[in-house]
PASEBA-1860 file (N, C-alpha, C; in nm, 3 decimals):
! residues 309
1> MNRFLAHT> 0.718/1.183/0.804/0.774/1.183/0.669/0.676/1.117/0.572 ~ 0.659/1.177/0.456/0.571/1.121/0.353/0.651/1.024/0.267 ~ 0.618/0.895/0.276/0.696/0.793/0.206/0.680/0.802/0.054 ~ 0.565/0.845/0.008/0.545/0.860/-0.137/0.640/0.965/-0.194 ~ 0.652/1.078/-0.126/0.742/1.183/-0.174/0.887/1.135/-0.170 ~ 0.922/1.058/-0.069/1.057/1.003/-0.061/1.083/0.905/-0.176 ~ 0.981/0.828/-0.213/0.996/0.730/-0.321/1.008/0.797/-0.459 ~ 0.934/0.906/-0.479/0.924/0.963/-0.613/1.011/1.087/-0.634
9> GAKYPIIQ> 1.041/1.160/-0.527/1.113/1.285/-0.542/1.026/1.400/-0.591 ~ 0.895/1.380/-0.591/0.802/1.484/-0.636/0.786/1.593/-0.531 ~ 0.738/1.707/-0.574/0.711/1.818/-0.481/0.581/1.794/-0.406 ~ 0.480/1.745/-0.478/0.348/1.723/-0.418/0.305/1.577/-0.435 ~ 0.229/1.523/-0.341/0.184/1.384/-0.349/0.058/1.368/-0.434 ~ 0.071/1.402/-0.560/-0.041/1.394/-0.654/0.006/1.324/-0.780 ~ -0.063/1.216/-0.818/-0.031/1.142/-0.940/-0.139/1.167/-1.044 ~ -0.100/1.174/-1.168/-0.195/1.176/-1.280/-0.215/1.032/-1.325
17> APMGWIAR> -0.342/0.992/-1.336/-0.374/0.853/-1.370/-0.327/0.818/-1.511 ~ -0.297/0.689/-1.535/-0.244/0.646/-1.664/-0.351/0.610/-1.766 ~ -0.426/0.709/-1.813/-0.535/0.685/-1.907/-0.482/0.651/-2.047 ~ -0.533/0.543/-2.104/-0.489/0.500/-2.235/-0.503/0.608/-2.342 ~ -0.399/0.629/-2.420/-0.388/0.728/-2.527/-0.382/0.873/-2.476 ~ -0.434/0.899/-2.358/-0.442/1.036/-2.305/-0.319/1.072/-2.223 ~ -0.272/0.977/-2.143/-0.161/1.002/-2.052/-0.028/0.989/-2.125 ~ 0.001/1.090/-2.204/0.126/1.093/-2.279/0.202/1.221/-2.244
25> SQLASAVC> 0.307/1.249/-2.315/0.403/1.350/-2.269/0.341/1.490/-2.253 ~ 0.245/1.526/-2.337/0.185/1.660/-2.327/0.122/1.682/-2.190 ~ 0.043/1.585/-2.146/-0.024/1.596/-2.017/0.072/1.564/-1.902 ~ 0.146/1.456/-1.915/0.233/1.412/-1.806/0.338/1.516/-1.771 ~ 0.397/1.581/-1.871/0.500/1.682/-1.842/0.439/1.804/-1.774 ~ 0.316/1.838/-1.810/0.249/1.951/-1.743/0.227/1.921/-1.596 ~ 0.189/1.798/-1.565/0.170/1.757/-1.426/0.302/1.761/-1.350 ~ 0.407/1.709/-1.412/0.539/1.711/-1.348/0.586/1.854/-1.322
33> NAGGVGII> 0.570/1.941/-1.421/0.617/2.079/-1.406/0.539/2.156/-1.301 ~ 0.418/2.109/-1.269/0.338/2.173/-1.165/0.362/2.109/-1.028 ~ 0.452/2.011/-1.020/0.488/1.952/-0.891/0.433/1.815/-0.863 ~ 0.347/1.762/-0.953/0.294/1.628/-0.933/0.377/1.524/-1.005 ~ 0.323/1.404/-1.014/0.391/1.295/-1.084/0.310/1.259/-1.209 ~ 0.361/1.297/-1.325/0.297/1.259/-1.450/0.330/1.116/-1.483 ~ 0.233/1.044/-1.537/0.251/0.903/-1.571/0.225/0.884/-1.721 ~ 0.315/0.813/-1.787/0.296/0.776/-1.927/0.227/0.640/-1.933
41> ETSSGETD> 0.121/0.630/-2.012/0.048/0.504/-2.024/0.114/0.411/-2.124 ~ 0.089/0.281/-2.106/0.126/0.182/-2.208/0.009/0.089/-2.237 ~ -0.108/0.118/-2.179/-0.225/0.030/-2.197/-0.281/0.036/-2.338 ~ -0.247/0.140/-2.413/-0.295/0.151/-2.550/-0.237/0.041/-2.639 ~ -0.128/-0.018/-2.596/-0.064/-0.122/-2.675/0.022/-0.069/-2.788 ~ 0.032/0.062/-2.799/0.113/0.123/-2.905/0.257/0.137/-2.856 ~ 0.327/0.025/-2.856/0.458/0.017/-2.793/0.555/0.124/-2.842 ~ 0.570/0.136/-2.971/0.666/0.234/-3.026/0.626/0.376/-2.992
49> NCKAEIEK> 0.496/0.408/-3.001/0.449/0.542/-2.968/0.471/0.573/-2.820 ~ 0.445/0.474/-2.735/0.464/0.495/-2.591/0.611/0.515/-2.557 ~ 0.698/0.438/-2.621/0.842/0.458/-2.602/0.884/0.599/-2.644 ~ 0.830/0.645/-2.755/0.863/0.780/-2.803/0.817/0.886/-2.704 ~ 0.700/0.863/-2.643/0.649/0.958/-2.544/0.737/0.961/-2.420 ~ 0.783/0.845/-2.377/0.874/0.838/-2.262/1.003/0.913/-2.293 ~ 1.054/0.895/-2.413/1.180/0.958/-2.451/1.168/1.109/-2.469 ~ 1.047/1.159/-2.489/1.024/1.304/-2.499/1.031/1.372/-2.361
57> MPSLTDAP> 0.998/1.297/-2.258/0.977/1.359/-2.126/1.096/1.440/-2.074 ~ 1.220/1.391/-2.083/1.331/1.471/-2.030/1.349/1.606/-2.098 ~ 1.301/1.619/-2.221/1.312/1.748/-2.290/1.198/1.843/-2.251 ~ 1.096/1.789/-2.183/0.979/1.868/-2.146/0.974/1.901/-1.998 ~ 1.047/1.824/-1.916/1.045/1.849/-1.772/1.173/1.798/-1.708 ~ 1.216/1.866/-1.603/1.330/1.820/-1.523/1.284/1.741/-1.403 ~ 1.153/1.735/-1.383/1.096/1.669/-1.265/1.080/1.519/-1.290 ~ 1.073/1.441/-1.183/1.055/1.296/-1.198/0.918/1.262/-1.255
65> FGVNLPIL> 0.913/1.155/-1.333/0.786/1.107/-1.388/0.782/0.956/-1.378 ~ 0.669/0.897/-1.411/0.655/0.753/-1.402/0.592/0.693/-1.526 ~ 0.586/0.561/-1.528/0.525/0.486/-1.638/0.434/0.380/-1.577 ~ 0.321/0.355/-1.640/0.232/0.247/-1.596/0.248/0.126/-1.685 ~ 0.256/0.009/-1.625/0.261/-0.118/-1.697/0.140/-0.201/-1.661 ~ 0.038/-0.207/-1.749/-0.081/-0.288/-1.724/-0.054/-0.433/-1.768 ~ -0.025/-0.517/-1.674/0.035/-0.648/-1.700/-0.044/-0.732/-1.800 ~ -0.175/-0.740/-1.784/-0.254/-0.825/-1.872/-0.267/-0.769/-2.014
73> FLKDDAML> -0.239/-0.641/-2.031/-0.254/-0.578/-2.162/-0.126/-0.584/-2.245 ~ -0.015/-0.622/-2.183/0.112/-0.623/-2.254/0.131/-0.757/-2.325 ~ 0.160/-0.750/-2.454/0.167/-0.871/-2.536/0.290/-0.955/-2.504 ~ 0.399/-0.891/-2.463/0.524/-0.961/-2.432/0.601/-0.878/-2.329 ~ 0.727/-0.911/-2.308/0.804/-0.839/-2.207/0.889/-0.726/-2.266 ~ 0.859/-0.687/-2.390/0.938/-0.583/-2.456/0.934/-0.451/-2.380 ~ 0.815/-0.411/-2.336/0.804/-0.284/-2.264/0.869/-0.294/-2.127 ~ 0.856/-0.408/-2.061/0.922/-0.428/-1.932/1.072/-0.412/-1.946
81> RYICESGV> 1.129/-0.478/-2.046/1.274/-0.471/-2.066/1.318/-0.329/-2.101 ~ 1.236/-0.261/-2.180/1.267/-0.122/-2.217/1.268/-0.033/-2.094 ~ 1.168/-0.047/-2.009/1.157/0.038/-1.890/1.276/0.014/-1.796 ~ 1.316/-0.110/-1.783/1.429/-0.143/-1.696/1.558/-0.076/-1.743 ~ 1.567/-0.047/-1.871/1.688/0.014/-1.927/1.673/0.164/-1.955 ~ 1.555/0.220/-1.926/1.522/0.356/-1.969/1.568/0.466/-1.876 ~ 1.597/0.430/-1.751/1.629/0.533/-1.653/1.508/0.580/-1.575 ~ 1.389/0.532/-1.609/1.267/0.563/-1.532/1.284/0.509/-1.391
89> KFVTTSAG> 1.241/0.587/-1.291/1.261/0.548/-1.151/1.133/0.514/-1.077 ~ 1.018/0.537/-1.140/0.891/0.509/-1.072/0.796/0.444/-1.170 ~ 0.739/0.330/-1.130/0.646/0.257/-1.215/0.523/0.217/-1.134 ~ 0.406/0.233/-1.194/0.287/0.171/-1.137/0.251/0.053/-1.225 ~ 0.216/-0.057/-1.161/0.170/-0.174/-1.234/0.023/-0.194/-1.202 ~ -0.046/-0.264/-1.291/-0.191/-0.283/-1.273/-0.236/-0.401/-1.357 ~ -0.364/-0.438/-1.342/-0.428/-0.540/-1.425/-0.352/-0.672/-1.424 ~ -0.346/-0.734/-1.307/-0.279/-0.862/-1.297/-0.185/-0.866/-1.178
97> SPKKFLAP> -0.118/-0.978/-1.160/-0.023/-0.993/-1.051/0.110/-0.929/-1.087 ~ 0.169/-0.852/-0.995/0.297/-0.787/-1.025/0.418/-0.877/-1.002 ~ 0.396/-1.002/-0.959/0.507/-1.087/-0.914/0.620/-1.097/-1.017 ~ 0.587/-1.133/-1.140/0.694/-1.156/-1.238/0.760/-1.026/-1.284 ~ 0.694/-0.913/-1.260/0.751/-0.784/-1.300/0.839/-0.724/-1.191 ~ 0.811/-0.761/-1.066/0.876/-0.694/-0.954/1.028/-0.709/-0.954 ~ 1.076/-0.831/-0.966/1.220/-0.853/-0.954/1.301/-0.774/-1.057 ~ 1.268/-0.782/-1.187/1.348/-0.705/-1.283/1.336/-0.553/-1.263
105> LQEAGIVV> 1.219/-0.505/-1.226/1.202/-0.362/-1.205/1.282/-0.314/-1.084 ~ 1.269/-0.385/-0.974/1.339/-0.342/-0.853/1.490/-0.361/-0.865 ~ 1.532/-0.463/-0.939/1.676/-0.480/-0.964/1.732/-0.365/-1.047 ~ 1.646/-0.303/-1.126/1.686/-0.187/-1.205/1.677/-0.057/-1.125 ~ 1.647/-0.068/-0.996/1.639/0.050/-0.910/1.509/0.127/-0.921 ~ 1.405/0.061/-0.968/1.276/0.126/-0.990/1.182/0.099/-0.874 ~ 1.115/0.203/-0.825/1.013/0.190/-0.722/0.883/0.147/-0.789 ~ 0.816/0.046/-0.731/0.697/-0.011/-0.794/0.576/-0.002/-0.700
113> YHAVPTVE> 0.471/0.064/-0.747/0.342/0.067/-0.679/0.243/-0.011/-0.765 ~ 0.163/-0.096/-0.703/0.065/-0.174/-0.779/-0.076/-0.126/-0.745 ~ -0.161/-0.118/-0.848/-0.300/-0.075/-0.830/-0.386/-0.193/-0.786 ~ -0.462/-0.174/-0.679/-0.544/-0.282/-0.624/-0.688/-0.235/-0.601 ~ -0.787/-0.323/-0.631/-0.926/-0.288/-0.609/-0.988/-0.360/-0.489 ~ -0.910/-0.444/-0.419/-0.962/-0.520/-0.306/-0.857/-0.533/-0.196 ~ -0.904/-0.565/-0.076/-0.812/-0.591/0.035/-0.727/-0.714/0.006 ~ -0.790/-0.818/-0.050/-0.718/-0.942/-0.079/-0.602/-0.917/-0.176
121> AALKCADA> -0.626/-0.838/-0.278/-0.519/-0.806/-0.374/-0.409/-0.726/-0.306 ~ -0.447/-0.635/-0.216/-0.347/-0.555/-0.145/-0.256/-0.642/-0.061 ~ -0.313/-0.740/0.008/-0.234/-0.829/0.092/-0.137/-0.913/0.008 ~ -0.185/-0.963/-0.106/-0.099/-1.043/-0.194/0.016/-0.959/-0.249 ~ -0.013/-0.835/-0.287/0.091/-0.748/-0.341/0.192/-0.708/-0.234 ~ 0.144/-0.686/-0.112/0.235/-0.655/-0.002/0.328/-0.773/0.023 ~ 0.274/-0.894/0.023/0.356/-1.014/0.042/0.457/-1.031/-0.072 ~ 0.417/-0.989/-0.193/0.506/-1.002/-0.309/0.624/-0.905/-0.303
129> GVDGLVVE> 0.608/-0.795/-0.224/0.719/-0.703/-0.207/0.709/-0.570/-0.279 ~ 0.587/-0.530/-0.319/0.574/-0.400/-0.384/0.613/-0.289/-0.286 ~ 0.647/-0.173/-0.340/0.691/-0.061/-0.258/0.574/0.024/-0.208 ~ 0.461/0.015/-0.276/0.344/0.091/-0.238/0.224/0.043/-0.317 ~ 0.107/0.098/-0.284/-0.018/0.055/-0.347/-0.099/0.176/-0.395 ~ -0.160/0.162/-0.511/-0.261/0.257/-0.557/-0.397/0.192/-0.528 ~ -0.472/0.250/-0.438/-0.598/0.191/-0.392/-0.712/0.248/-0.476 ~ -0.769/0.163/-0.562/-0.868/0.209/-0.659/-1.011/0.180/-0.613
137> GGEGGGFK> -1.079/0.285/-0.570/-1.219/0.271/-0.530/-1.312/0.269/-0.651 ~ -1.434/0.226/-0.626/-1.531/0.210/-0.734/-1.578/0.338/-0.800 ~ -1.549/0.453/-0.737/-1.592/0.581/-0.796/-1.512/0.619/-0.919 ~ -1.394/0.560/-0.934/-1.304/0.600/-1.041/-1.354/0.560/-1.178 ~ -1.299/0.624/-1.281/-1.335/0.592/-1.418/-1.250/0.481/-1.475 ~ -1.288/0.434/-1.593/-1.210/0.332/-1.661/-1.239/0.193/-1.612 ~ -1.139/0.105/-1.623/-1.156/-0.036/-1.590/-1.168/-0.053/-1.439 ~ -1.275/-0.121/-1.398/-1.305/-0.132/-1.255/-1.336/-0.275/-1.214
145> NPEEVSTM> -1.327/-0.299/-1.083/-1.374/-0.424/-1.024/-1.527/-0.418/-1.018 ~ -1.599/-0.517/-1.075/-1.745/-0.512/-1.072/-1.803/-0.514/-0.931 ~ -1.727/-0.570/-0.836/-1.770/-0.566/-0.695/-1.718/-0.435/-0.636 ~ -1.786/-0.326/-0.670/-1.734/-0.194/-0.638/-1.743/-0.162/-0.489 ~ -1.629/-0.119/-0.434/-1.621/-0.070/-0.297/-1.567/0.072/-0.304 ~ -1.627/0.163/-0.231/-1.587/0.303/-0.239/-1.445/0.324/-0.188 ~ -1.382/0.428/-0.239/-1.248/0.463/-0.194/-1.244/0.485/-0.044 ~ -1.348/0.546/0.010/-1.353/0.576/0.153/-1.345/0.451/0.238
153> VLLQAIAE> -1.413/0.346/0.197/-1.414/0.221/0.272/-1.289/0.139/0.241 ~ -1.254/0.126/0.113/-1.142/0.042/0.073/-1.010/0.092/0.131 ~ -0.992/0.223/0.131/-0.869/0.281/0.183/-0.850/0.248/0.331 ~ -0.957/0.262/0.408/-0.947/0.230/0.550/-0.920/0.082/0.574 ~ -0.987/-0.002/0.496/-0.971/-0.146/0.514/-0.829/-0.190/0.484 ~ -0.769/-0.134/0.379/-0.632/-0.170/0.344/-0.533/-0.111/0.443 ~ -0.556/0.013/0.486/-0.466/0.077/0.582/-0.461/0.001/0.714 ~ -0.570/-0.066/0.749/-0.574/-0.144/0.873/-0.478/-0.263/0.868
161> QVDLPLVA> -0.451/-0.314/0.748/-0.378/-0.440/0.738/-0.243/-0.430/0.666 ~ -0.217/-0.319/0.602/-0.095/-0.308/0.521/-0.017/-0.183/0.561 ~ 0.110/-0.200/0.592/0.194/-0.085/0.625/0.282/-0.049/0.505 ~ 0.218/0.007/0.405/0.286/0.056/0.285/0.228/0.193/0.252 ~ 0.302/0.277/0.181/0.243/0.403/0.135/0.127/0.376/0.040 ~ 0.014/0.441/0.065/-0.107/0.419/-0.013/-0.141/0.545/-0.093 ~ -0.174/0.525/-0.219/-0.222/0.632/-0.306/-0.372/0.611/-0.324 ~ -0.451/0.708/-0.285/-0.597/0.697/-0.298/-0.639/0.736/-0.438
169> AGGICDGR> -0.719/0.650/-0.503/-0.765/0.676/-0.640/-0.914/0.648/-0.649 ~ -0.986/0.740/-0.711/-1.130/0.723/-0.730/-1.208/0.828/-0.654 ~ -1.273/0.919/-0.726/-1.358/1.020/-0.663/-1.285/1.142/-0.613 ~ -1.157/1.158/-0.645/-1.077/1.269/-0.592/-1.040/1.365/-0.705 ~ -1.070/1.492/-0.686/-1.039/1.591/-0.789/-0.998/1.725/-0.732 ~ -0.986/1.734/-0.598/-0.954/1.863/-0.536/-0.897/1.842/-0.397 ~ -0.873/1.954/-0.326/-0.814/1.947/-0.193/-0.903/1.884/-0.089 ~ -1.034/1.894/-0.108/-1.126/1.830/-0.014/-1.110/1.678/-0.018
177> GMAAAFAL> -1.108/1.626/-0.140/-1.090/1.483/-0.155/-0.954/1.437/-0.107 ~ -0.852/1.519/-0.132/-0.716/1.486/-0.088/-0.709/1.482/0.064 ~ -0.769/1.580/0.130/-0.768/1.583/0.277/-0.841/1.463/0.335 ~ -0.954/1.428/0.275/-1.028/1.312/0.322/-0.946/1.185/0.306 ~ -0.879/1.171/0.192/-0.797/1.053/0.167/-0.683/1.042/0.267 ~ -0.618/1.154/0.297/-0.507/1.151/0.392/-0.557/1.117/0.533 ~ -0.676/1.165/0.567/-0.733/1.132/0.697/-0.758/0.983/0.710 ~ -0.782/0.916/0.598/-0.813/0.773/0.598/-0.690/0.685/0.580
185> GAEAVQMG> -0.572/0.745/0.567/-0.450/0.666/0.561/-0.365/0.681/0.437 ~ -0.409/0.762/0.341/-0.331/0.779/0.218/-0.211/0.872/0.241 ~ -0.109/0.856/0.157/0.004/0.947/0.156/0.017/1.019/0.022 ~ -0.079/0.990/-0.069/-0.084/1.057/-0.199/-0.221/1.031/-0.259 ~ -0.254/1.106/-0.364/-0.379/1.083/-0.435/-0.351/1.073/-0.584 ~ -0.436/0.999/-0.653/-0.429/0.990/-0.799/-0.556/1.050/-0.857 ~ -0.541/1.137/-0.957/-0.657/1.198/-1.021/-0.653/1.166/-1.170 ~ -0.765/1.121/-1.223/-0.775/1.091/-1.364/-0.870/1.184/-1.436
193> TRFVSCAE> -0.997/1.180/-1.396/-1.100/1.260/-1.463/-1.069/1.409/-1.456 ~ -1.013/1.454/-1.343/-0.978/1.596/-1.330/-0.873/1.636/-1.434 ~ -0.776/1.549/-1.459/-0.672/1.582/-1.556/-0.717/1.557/-1.701 ~ -0.810/1.465/-1.722/-0.866/1.449/-1.858/-0.930/1.579/-1.903 ~ -0.991/1.650/-1.810/-1.065/1.771/-1.844/-0.985/1.899/-1.821 ~ -0.852/1.889/-1.810/-0.769/2.008/-1.791/-0.733/2.070/-1.926 ~ -0.675/2.189/-1.920/-0.642/2.261/-2.043/-0.539/2.187/-2.128 ~ -0.443/2.121/-2.063/-0.335/2.054/-2.136/-0.372/1.914/-2.184
201> SPVHNNFK> -0.486/1.864/-2.143/-0.528/1.731/-2.188/-0.545/1.731/-2.339 ~ -0.501/1.624/-2.408/-0.507/1.621/-2.553/-0.645/1.584/-2.609 ~ -0.743/1.556/-2.524/-0.872/1.510/-2.575/-0.953/1.626/-2.635 ~ -1.051/1.589/-2.715/-1.138/1.687/-2.781/-1.219/1.766/-2.677 ~ -1.248/1.890/-2.710/-1.326/1.974/-2.618/-1.464/1.917/-2.587 ~ -1.520/1.840/-2.679/-1.652/1.779/-2.651/-1.644/1.684/-2.532 ~ -1.535/1.610/-2.523/-1.517/1.518/-2.410/-1.498/1.597/-2.281 ~ -1.415/1.700/-2.287/-1.394/1.784/-2.168/-1.526/1.847/-2.123
209> QSIIDAPT> -1.604/1.899/-2.218/-1.729/1.964/-2.183/-1.829/1.865/-2.127 ~ -1.827/1.742/-2.175/-1.917/1.640/-2.123/-1.886/1.609/-1.977 ~ -1.759/1.614/-1.941/-1.720/1.596/-1.801/-1.767/1.715/-1.719 ~ -1.745/1.836/-1.769/-1.787/1.957/-1.699/-1.939/1.958/-1.676 ~ -2.013/1.912/-1.776/-2.159/1.915/-1.769/-2.220/1.801/-1.688 ~ -2.141/1.699/-1.656/-2.195/1.579/-1.591/-2.238/1.608/-1.448 ~ -2.355/1.558/-1.407/-2.396/1.568/-1.266/-2.326/1.459/-1.185 ~ -2.352/1.455/-1.056/-2.285/1.355/-0.972/-2.328/1.212/-1.007
217> DGTVMLNK> -2.445/1.197/-1.068/-2.488/1.064/-1.112/-2.472/1.050/-1.264 ~ -2.374/1.120/-1.317/-2.356/1.126/-1.463/-2.269/1.018/-1.522 ~ -2.237/0.914/-1.443/-2.160/0.801/-1.497/-2.236/0.671/-1.474 ~ -2.193/0.567/-1.542/-2.259/0.437/-1.531/-2.153/0.327/-1.536 ~ -2.176/0.219/-1.460/-2.087/0.103/-1.464/-2.141/0.005/-1.568 ~ -2.057/-0.030/-1.664/-2.095/-0.121/-1.772/-2.024/-0.254/-1.757 ~ -2.092/-0.360/-1.800/-2.033/-0.495/-1.799/-2.006/-0.545/-1.657 ~ -2.094/-0.518/-1.564/-2.073/-0.565/-1.428/-2.078/-0.717/-1.419
225> SSSPCVRA> -2.139/-0.781/-1.518/-2.149/-0.927/-1.516/-2.054/-0.994/-1.615 ~ -1.971/-0.914/-1.681/-1.876/-0.971/-1.777/-1.748/-0.889/-1.774 ~ -1.675/-0.890/-1.882/-1.547/-0.819/-1.884/-1.526/-0.752/-2.020 ~ -1.467/-0.631/-2.023/-1.416/-0.556/-1.908/-1.526/-0.471/-1.845 ~ -1.526/-0.463/-1.714/-1.618/-0.374/-1.643/-1.556/-0.235/-1.641 ~ -1.632/-0.135/-1.683/-1.580/0.002/-1.689/-1.682/0.101/-1.636 ~ -1.631/0.214/-1.586/-1.719/0.327/-1.553/-1.701/0.432/-1.661 ~ -1.815/0.479/-1.715/-1.810/0.574/-1.825/-1.919/0.680/-1.808
233> LKTDRSKQ> -1.903/0.790/-1.880/-2.005/0.895/-1.880/-2.137/0.842/-1.936 ~ -2.247/0.892/-1.884/-2.377/0.858/-1.939/-2.398/0.933/-2.070 ~ -2.420/0.857/-2.176/-2.456/0.911/-2.307/-2.566/0.821/-2.360 ~ -2.623/0.854/-2.474/-2.726/0.766/-2.530/-2.669/0.626/-2.550 ~ -2.544/0.619/-2.597/-2.487/0.487/-2.625/-2.459/0.410/-2.496 ~ -2.399/0.475/-2.397/-2.367/0.401/-2.274/-2.493/0.361/-2.199 ~ -2.597/0.444/-2.205/-2.723/0.407/-2.139/-2.788/0.287/-2.209 ~ -2.775/0.281/-2.341/-2.830/0.165/-2.413/-2.750/0.039/-2.381
241> LYADGEMP> -2.617/0.052/-2.374/-2.534/-0.062/-2.338/-2.567/-0.112/-2.198 ~ -2.593/-0.019/-2.107/-2.633/-0.058/-1.971/-2.766/-0.133/-1.973 ~ -2.859/-0.083/-2.051/-2.989/-0.149/-2.062/-2.975/-0.287/-2.126 ~ -2.883/-0.299/-2.221/-2.860/-0.428/-2.286/-2.796/-0.529/-2.191 ~ -2.726/-0.479/-2.090/-2.661/-0.567/-1.994/-2.523/-0.613/-2.033 ~ -2.475/-0.568/-2.148/-2.343/-0.611/-2.193/-2.283/-0.508/-2.287 ~ -2.152/-0.485/-2.273/-2.079/-0.397/-2.362/-1.978/-0.480/-2.440 ~ -1.996/-0.499/-2.570/-1.899/-0.575/-2.649/-1.762/-0.508/-2.646
249> MTTLATVK> -1.657/-0.590/-2.650/-1.521/-0.536/-2.651/-1.499/-0.442/-2.770 ~ -1.571/-0.467/-2.879/-1.555/-0.384/-2.999/-1.594/-0.238/-2.973 ~ -1.668/-0.214/-2.864/-1.708/-0.077/-2.830/-1.585/0.012/-2.812 ~ -1.481/-0.043/-2.751/-1.361/0.036/-2.721/-1.269/0.052/-2.841 ~ -1.296/-0.022/-2.948/-1.211/-0.013/-3.068/-1.219/0.125/-3.132 ~ -1.328/0.196/-3.108/-1.347/0.329/-3.167/-1.335/0.442/-3.063 ~ -1.271/0.410/-2.949/-1.266/0.510/-2.842/-1.187/0.634/-2.883 ~ -1.090/0.621/-2.974/-1.014/0.740/-3.016/-1.101/0.837/-3.095
257> DLYFGGDM> -1.207/0.786/-3.158/-1.300/0.875/-3.228/-1.375/0.963/-3.129 ~ -1.396/0.909/-3.010/-1.459/0.988/-2.903/-1.356/1.081/-2.841 ~ -1.243/1.025/-2.799/-1.142/1.104/-2.729/-1.091/1.221/-2.812 ~ -1.057/1.194/-2.937/-0.988/1.295/-3.016/-1.070/1.349/-3.133 ~ -1.175/1.275/-3.171/-1.264/1.322/-3.277/-1.385/1.396/-3.225 ~ -1.415/1.378/-3.097/-1.524/1.452/-3.034/-1.661/1.392/-3.053 ~ -1.670/1.271/-3.112/-1.800/1.206/-3.130/-1.833/1.128/-3.003 ~ -1.916/1.185/-2.917/-1.943/1.127/-2.787/-2.027/1.000/-2.793
265> EASVGLAG> -2.078/0.965/-2.912/-2.152/0.840/-2.927/-2.070/0.735/-3.001 ~ -1.945/0.767/-3.037/-1.861/0.673/-3.112/-1.820/0.554/-3.026 ~ -1.808/0.576/-2.896/-1.768/0.471/-2.802/-1.823/0.511/-2.666 ~ -1.751/0.477/-2.560/-1.790/0.522/-2.426/-1.675/0.602/-2.367 ~ -1.707/0.717/-2.308/-1.605/0.804/-2.251/-1.576/0.766/-2.108 ~ -1.461/0.703/-2.085/-1.427/0.656/-1.952/-1.403/0.776/-1.859 ~ -1.477/0.778/-1.749/-1.467/0.889/-1.653/-1.524/0.844/-1.520 ~ -1.481/0.910/-1.413/-1.525/0.874/-1.279/-1.634/0.966/-1.227
273> QSAGLIHE> -1.684/0.929/-1.108/-1.792/1.007/-1.047/-1.749/1.148/-1.009 ~ -1.619/1.173/-1.000/-1.572/1.308/-0.969/-1.607/1.406/-1.080 ~ -1.651/1.357/-1.196/-1.698/1.448/-1.302/-1.804/1.542/-1.248 ~ -1.885/1.494/-1.154/-1.990/1.578/-1.096/-1.939/1.689/-1.007 ~ -1.809/1.687/-0.977/-1.748/1.789/-0.892/-1.658/1.885/-0.971 ~ -1.648/1.861/-1.102/-1.559/1.940/-1.187/-1.645/2.038/-1.269 ~ -1.616/2.166/-1.257/-1.705/2.268/-1.313/-1.643/2.355/-1.422 ~ -1.514/2.343/-1.444/-1.452/2.420/-1.551/-1.318/2.360/-1.592
281> VKPVEDII> -1.279/2.389/-1.715/-1.148/2.348/-1.764/-1.045/2.444/-1.706 ~ -0.939/2.389/-1.648/-0.835/2.473/-1.589/-0.697/2.419/-1.629 ~ -0.597/2.506/-1.628/-0.460/2.457/-1.650/-0.417/2.364/-1.537 ~ -0.329/2.271/-1.568/-0.280/2.177/-1.468/-0.220/2.250/-1.348 ~ -0.141/2.352/-1.374/-0.077/2.424/-1.263/-0.179/2.479/-1.166 ~ -0.290/2.534/-1.218/-0.394/2.587/-1.130/-0.460/2.474/-1.052 ~ -0.486/2.363/-1.117/-0.551/2.249/-1.050/-0.466/2.202/-0.933 ~ -0.337/2.182/-0.957/-0.250/2.130/-0.852/-0.230/2.233/-0.741
289> NETVSEFH> -0.206/2.358/-0.777/-0.187/2.461/-0.674/-0.311/2.479/-0.589 ~ -0.429/2.481/-0.651/-0.553/2.496/-0.577/-0.581/2.374/-0.489 ~ -0.549/2.256/-0.540/-0.568/2.134/-0.463/-0.482/2.135/-0.337 ~ -0.355/2.170/-0.353/-0.263/2.171/-0.239/-0.302/2.279/-0.139 ~ -0.338/2.398/-0.188/-0.377/2.507/-0.098/-0.503/2.471/-0.020 ~ -0.600/2.413/-0.088/-0.724/2.373/-0.021/-0.697/2.262/0.080 ~ -0.611/2.169/0.045/-0.572/2.062/0.136/-0.516/2.120/0.265 ~ -0.423/2.216/0.254/-0.362/2.274/0.373/-0.463/2.354/0.456
297> RICERMGA> -0.553/2.426/0.388/-0.657/2.502/0.462/-0.745/2.407/0.543 ~ -0.783/2.297/0.483/-0.869/2.201/0.552/-0.796/2.137/0.669 ~ -0.670/2.102/0.650/-0.592/2.043/0.759/-0.580/2.141/0.876 ~ -0.558/2.268/0.844/-0.549/2.369/0.950/-0.683/2.385/1.022 ~ -0.792/2.385/0.946/-0.925/2.398/1.008/-0.955/2.278/1.096 ~ -0.919/2.159/1.048/-0.943/2.040/1.129/-0.860/2.041/1.257 ~ -0.737/2.092/1.245/-0.652/2.102/1.364/-0.712/2.198/1.465 ~ -0.767/2.311/1.418/-0.829/2.407/1.508/-0.954/2.348/1.572
305> MNQGF> -1.032/2.274/1.495/-1.152/2.210/1.551/-1.117/2.110/1.660 ~ -1.004/2.046/1.643/-0.961/1.943/1.739/-0.933/2.002/1.876 ~ -0.903/2.132/1.881/-0.873/2.195/2.008/-0.997/2.212/2.096 ~ -1.114/2.196/2.033/-1.237/2.224/2.108/-1.294/2.104/2.183 ~ -1.230/1.989/2.174/-1.284/1.873/2.249/-1.172/1.775/2.285
END
């Protein structure tokens, strides 16, 4: 039995990552309608706008969806209290300890998965009582642990010590990555960069095309010696910031000019290494259907190979 599917009620064990400003009802509902779990972000800090996006979801999909609560980014407990009363049944938490959020969320009947970048964090969250973990490897885009460990290694290390449903995140954009993650102990996968570059994504076509055009070494980790550490697409600006050794926080203040205005030098475009595996813009339904079909083909092939020894 797949515990993630039991927890969420989704058709497929695929989550859309909670990208700030991007993961709103347009994208999340498309993911839900295709059988995955769409997630509404709250990391943008636009509390009223995020609430409005959550309230739109039931009119756009009959399928279950979730909300992300980035603990360190929330100014107060207003969003927590809202979610507890909203009827949402699945929440991912991130960026901080989930301890103070767990009790009110679980008392409201909400399943809580926390995003972790290390084995130590996974053990603490398991002890705290989370229902599952999103295991974030260093290949992923956005805010990262500067001590980067690949999804392939981190997933195995956590699976050795924690008996909870694990969602593999970082470097996954298709059925091959999904099959590899499941072989290593995952029961679901989270995809961010693949959905940023899908047809239903609200970002500017310049951002989508930059992901399509990126090679496998087309991203860079910025601020590895300070905060926030992020993985972003290589552009003239991000390469200069890397050379400088520091990315000022003000860099992200203009990220919407990049995301929605299409100016790829206005800020840094957060994206993961899977950009090098993405070759065209596709509708969400095609992405999910192709991912699941490829996953099953690979599992069948591996099963047949197993008969030979």
